[in-house]
C-alpha positions in Angstrom: 81.3 63.5 92.9 81.8 60.8 95.5 83.0 62.2 98.7 84.0 60.2 101.7 81.9 61.0 104.7 83.7 63.0 107.3 85.5 60.8 109.9 85.6 61.9 113.5 89.0 62.7 114.7 91.1 60.1 116.5 90.9 62.0 119.8 87.2 62.3 119.6 86.9 58.5 119.1 89.1 57.9 122.1 86.9 60.1 124.2 83.8 58.3 123.1 85.4 54.9 123.8 86.5 56.1 127.3 83.0 57.4 128.0 81.4 54.1 127.0 83.9 52.2 129.2 83.0 54.0 132.4 79.2 53.6 132.1 77.8 51.8 135.1 76.6 48.8 133.1 80.3 48.3 132.0 82.1 49.4 135.0 80.3 47.4 137.7 80.7 44.0 136.0 84.4 44.9 135.4 84.9 45.7 139.0 83.3 42.4 140.1 85.4 40.4 137.7 88.5 42.2 139.1 87.6 41.2 142.6 87.1 37.6 141.6 90.5 37.5 139.8 92.1 39.1 142.9 90.5 36.5 145.2 91.8 33.6 143.0 95.3 35.1 142.8 95.3 35.5 146.6 94.4 31.8 147.0 97.1 30.8 144.6 100.0 32.4 146.5 101.1 30.7 149.7 100.3 32.6 152.8 103.1 34.0 154.9 104.3 31.9 157.8 102.9 32.9 161.1 105.1 34.7 163.5 105.3 33.8 167.2 102.9 36.7 168.1 100.4 35.5 165.5 100.6 31.9 166.9 99.7 33.3 170.3 96.6 34.9 168.9 95.6 31.8 167.0 95.8 29.5 170.0 97.9 26.5 170.6 96.0 24.1 168.3 97.0 26.2 165.2 100.7 26.4 165.9 102.8 24.6 163.3 104.8 22.3 165.6 103.1 19.1 164.3 101.8 20.6 161.1 104.7 20.0 158.7 104.3 23.3 156.9 107.1 23.8 154.3 108.9 20.7 155.6 108.2 18.7 152.4 106.9 15.8 154.5 103.8 13.8 153.7 100.6 15.1 155.4 97.5 13.3 156.4 94.2 13.7 158.3 92.8 11.1 160.6 89.0 10.9 161.3 88.2 9.1 164.6 84.7 7.6 164.8 83.1 6.6 168.1 82.1 2.9 168.2 79.7 3.2 171.2 77.2 5.3 169.2 76.6 2.3 166.8 76.0 4.5 163.7 75.2 3.0 160.4 77.6 3.1 157.4 75.8 6.0 155.8 75.7 8.0 159.0 79.4 7.4 159.6 80.2 8.5 156.0 78.1 11.7 156.5 79.8 12.5 159.9 83.3 12.0 158.4 82.4 14.4 155.6 81.3 16.9 158.2 84.6 16.5 160.1 86.8 16.9 157.0 84.9 19.9 155.6 84.7 21.5 159.0 88.4 21.2 159.5 89.0 22.5 156.0 86.8 25.6 156.6 88.6 26.4 159.8 92.0 26.1 158.3 91.0 28.3 155.3 90.9 31.1 157.8 94.2 30.4 159.6 96.5 28.0 157.7 96.0 28.3 154.0 99.6 27.2 153.3 99.0 24.0 155.3 95.9 23.3 153.2 97.8 23.9 149.9 100.6 21.5 151.0 98.0 18.9 152.1 96.2 19.2 148.7 99.6 18.7 146.9 100.1 15.5 148.9 96.7 14.1 147.8 94.6 15.1 150.8 95.1 11.7 152.6 92.4 10.8 155.0 92.3 7.7 157.2 89.3 6.6 159.2 89.8 4.8 162.6 87.6 4.1 165.6 87.7 4.9 169.3 85.7 3.3 172.1 83.8 6.3 173.5 83.6 10.0 174.3 86.3 9.8 177.0 88.9 8.2 174.6 88.0 10.8 171.9 88.5 13.6 174.5 92.0 12.2 175.3 93.0 12.0 171.7 91.8 15.6 171.1 93.9 16.9 174.0 97.0 14.9 172.9 96.7 16.1 169.4 96.3 19.8 170.4 99.2 19.5 172.9 101.6 18.8 170.0 100.2 21.5 167.8 97.9 19.5 165.5 94.6 21.1 164.5 91.4 19.3 165.6 87.7 19.5 164.8 84.8 17.7 166.5 81.5 17.1 164.9 78.4 17.5 167.2 75.4 15.8 165.6 72.2 17.7 165.1 70.2 14.7 166.4 67.8 14.3 163.4 68.4 10.6 162.8 70.4 7.9 164.6 72.0 9.7 167.6 71.0 12.3 170.2 71.4 16.0 169.5 74.9 17.2 170.6 76.5 13.8 170.4 80.2 14.1 169.5 80.4 11.6 166.6 83.8 12.2 164.8 87.1 13.8 165.7 89.3 15.1 162.8 93.0 15.3 163.6 95.2 17.1 161.1 96.2 17.6 158.4 99.6 17.3 159.9 102.9 15.5 159.4 102.3 11.8 159.1 104.7 11.0 162.0 102.9 13.5 164.3 99.4 12.3 163.5 100.5 8.7 163.9 102.0 9.4 167.3 98.4 10.3 168.4 96.3 7.8 166.4 98.7 5.1 165.3 97.4 2.4 167.7 93.7 2.9 166.8 91.9 0.3 164.6 91.0 1.1 161.0 87.2 1.3 160.4 
């Protein structure tokens, strides 16, 4: 009287499920999600320490002498603002943001483990002043000579200063003692 409708076999159901799974509308989003997960897992693991030959390729300002990587020491970044340009408070804030993000972007390519350690230390940033371009150039050279990373902001010239003006120098992140050996005598802003 009442018959159960015929059920497809278990193997046939598995084949149908498999066929549905590999359709482009399912496969492509899955592939993209897989790449995104892979990218985040890559960022989560610390990068391998650079060997001596890699340091030669990266240049002397990316060597880890003053960086404090894996040393457990506190790290900080110092932003050096030129006084002679007489920038307003908003302009200084904007230029310091450019310096910090510019340094971060550069180090994402070469020193991810340094960035992770700096993030774990609270991303300390100190803003100080220097007199002029000549003093800024000396500070940059000194920092690079001991292995600290540097980044200089060149202004676009749309508001308060001339195009190409070097407004802020970022030094570090690096070991507090190393950064202080370069910038310790400068006045806080």
